[in-house]
N, C-alpha and C positions, 0 to 999 in steps of 0.2 A: 552455672550460665544457663540459659533453657536453651535445649536444642532447638535449633534453628528449624522454621517449619518453611513449608512453601507456598509460595501463593497463590490461593486457586481461584479462576475467574469467576465472576458471576456470572449466571444465568440471563439471557437479553431481557432488557427493563421493557416492560409494556406500557407503563404511564412513559410517556416525553414531552418534549415543547414547555409545557408549564408544570411539570410534575418533578421532584426533588429526586436525585438517586435514594434508593430504599435505606432501610435503617438495619439489614443486617451486617453483624458483626465479621470482621477479618483481623486477626493476628500476624503484623507483621514482624519481620525480622529486625534486631537491634542493628543489622549489617548497616543501613543508612537509611532512615524512614521516609527522607525526602525522596531518595533514588526510588526506592521501591514503591512509592504510592504513585512517582508521576509514570513508570515506567509501566505500571497497570492500568493506569486511568488512558496513557498515552493508546495502548494497545486498546483497551476498548472505543477508545474514539476510532481509530483507524480502520478497526475489524467492521466495523459499522454496529457493535453492539449497541453504542450508545450514537444516536444519529444525530443531524445537525437541527438545533432547537431543543437539546436535552439540556435540561436545568443542571447546573455545577454549584451546588450550594456548598459554603464553606461548611454551614453546622452540621447537615445532613452526612456530606463524606465522610467527617471528622467520628461522627455518631457509626457510621460504616465501618471504618476503618480502626475503630476503638482507639485514636490518636487524639494529641491537640490540634487547634485551628491554625496555628505556628506553621505546621509543614505542609499543609492543605492549603495555606494561603501564599508560600511558595511556589508548590507545583501549580497553582491556577496559573498564577501571574507566565511563569515559564510557558505554560500552555499558550497562554495569549501573544505571547512574544513569539511562539512557534505557528500562529496563525490557526491554532487548531480550536481556540477557545475566543471568546468575544463578552466584552463585558455587561451585565446584567442588573444594572443597582451599585452602590459603594463595594459589595463585597461578594456577590455573588456574578457567577458567568456563566455563561452556554455554550456547548458545540458550537462552533462556527458553521456556518453554511458557505461553502466554496464559489468566489464569486467566477464570472467566467476572463477575468485576469489573471485570478490565480489560476485555472486550468490553462491555462495559454499558457504563463509561465513557467510551472510544472513541466508542461510538454515539451516545451523547448529546451530546458534544462537538461531535459530527461535523455532527447539527444545527446547533447554535447558529451554528455558521461557517457551512453552506452555506447554510442560510435570509439570511443576512446578506449575504456576496459574491452571492447570485442575484439578491436583491431591489436593490440597488445596480448591479449591471448592469442588470436589465430597466428602471429610470430613465433609463439613459446611453443604452438601445439605439435603434438605427437604423433607419431602414425595412427597408434591406438585411439588418439581422442577424434582424428576425422573417420576412420571406418564407427564409432559410435555414433557421430552427429551424420553419414550416409545411413546406418540403422535406423535411426530415431525417423528421419525423414522418410523410410519406405515404409514404417509402422506408422507412422500418421497418416498415409498415402493410403493403405489397406482399412485403419481404422473409419475415414472418412468417407470409403468407397461401401464400407459395411455398416454405415450408419452406425457406428458404434461411440458416441457423443462422449461418454464418461470417460473412455480410453483415449479417445485424441484430446480432452482437455486434461488428463492426467500426462499425456506427453509433450504435450505444447509449455507443459510448466517444467518440466526437466529439459525441454529443449535450452533456453536461456542459459540452465545451470552447466552444460556443456560449454555452452559458446563463450561462456565464463571464466570456465575452469582453471585457463592457466592465464589468467590475468596477475603479474605482481607486482604492482606500484600500489606500494602499503599507501600513499598517501590518497589516492584514488577512490580506493577501497574503501576508506577510512570515511570519503567525502561523502560516495554513493550508503555507506551503511546510514549515514544520518539522513541522507535526502528519500531514500527509499519508501520513507514514510509515508510521504505526499503521495506518491504514485499509489502504494497501495491502499490509500484513503480513498482516492477517488475511484479506483476500480472496486471497490469493495460496495459505493454507494451508487454505481451509475455502471459498473457493467456487469458485475457478478458473474455466473457460468454462460457463457453467450455460447450459442450452438455454432459447429464448427462450418467453414464454408470452403469453397474451390478457392476463394478469394484469401482465405486464411492461408491456406496450405500454400498457395504461388508464395506469398510474403516469405513462410518460412523457407520454402525453398528457396529462393533469392538470397536471402542470410547466407543461407547455410552455403552454398554455392561461393558466395563472395569471403567466408568465411574459410572454405577450404583451399582457396585460392589467395588469402591475407590481401586481396585486392580492397586498398583505404576508399579508393572511389566506390567500386559497386556496392562495400561496406554503408556507406555514408549515403549513398542514394537508397537502398534498400531499409533501410534502417528509421531514414526519416520519412518513406513514404508510409511503413509501419505503424511509427507513433505517431504521426498527425492523421494518419486514419481514428486509429486510440482516440485522440484528443478531439477528433469531431462528433467520436459516436458519443464520448463524454458530454461536450458542449451542448449537441442535440436534446439529449437526457435532462441535462440540467435546463434549458429552453422549455422543456416539456413541463417540467414540476415547475416551475415559477409560472406558467400559462394555466397550470391545473385549476380546475373550482377551487381545491381545501386551500389554496397558495393563496387564491385571490379571497377568500374568504378571512384567513390569518390576517 
């Protein structure tokens, strides 16, 4: 039996929209061909490597991954069911373009899940967890005042992990694991690395204080405010993209 090989991500594809995925061959493990192919293509879409409009051709994907069309067909059907791809002819698909309803539904769902995950975690938090939250908030303030944008961005990534660390509801964690891909997809497409601001720091501070007090009402208000502001920025970027000259020509 051949020794298993880890799938390597392909570099960003320059030709998108009407161009197929390239012809580079990737060797997949036999563990589960369909699962690995699905995981790899989903990651490339969610990360923004394959932007909306990128063609997903059965023929070219099969050649690229050195496999038959059967698992490719199953994966493309699954991506379509998940809303990440849309049909383009009888066999091929393309990466979907998020609609305004999709954006709205994604962020409203995130609010429900995030409030519950953070509140459960706050109830289980230890004194050491509180100390870490306070420390990170102070570091975020210092980074913002010193205009160290990258440091702030790194802390902003670490902050939610601290908030979620003590959530022990396995069912909720499972649902979130599957759902997170939609939020990451929208962030990769429309938010990227945003410059920190006093408003962002204020939002993080309010969420942190509500967490420290295990205050469900305050958590609900602060998380809703934070998430809906992100949603509105995504909707604005989406609207700008739809009215751009390139979009009109297409």
